[in-house]
N, C-alpha and C positions, 0 to 999 in steps of 0.2 A: 805637930801631934795631929793625927787625923781624928777627925769627929766619928764617934761611934753611931752606929744607927739605933733608933728605939722602936718601941711598938706602935709609936704615932706617927711614924714616917709614912708616906704616901708614894707609891710607884708612880713614874710618868704615865704609865700605862692606865692607871686608875683615875687620871684627871681627864675631865671633860671640857670643851670648849666653852666659854662664856657664851651667853646669848647676845646678841645684836645689843639689845637696849641695855642689858647689864653692862656692858662695856663702855657704851655711851654715857650711862650715868657714873661710872667710876671715873671716866676722862674728865667729867665736869666738875667732880668733887676734888680731884688732885688738880685742876686747872684754877679752881678757886683758892686752894691753899698754897700753890707754889708761889715762890718768891718773884720769879721771872719766867720768861719763855724758856729759856735755857735748861732751867730745873724742872720746868714742867715736862719737856721732853725726856729728860733723863729718868724721872720718876715713871712716867708712863712706859718708857722701854722696860725698865727695871720691872715692872709688873706684867710686861707682856702685853700691853694694851696701847701701844704706841699707836699714832697716826697712821693710818693707812690710806689709800686713795678713795676719796670722796664719792659717793654713789651719785650718778646724774640724774 
């Protein structure tokens, strides 16, 4: 059975990208609570804040 939308749903067009510092803070929190590196990568990917190329 398909889930029905509600008044609280947010359209993809309404979402704004995270600020770099906010994403880094979220990555640190996820890394601190993840059981291992694989779980950390999976959770970061699910949140859309997976590790990208590091700035030089």
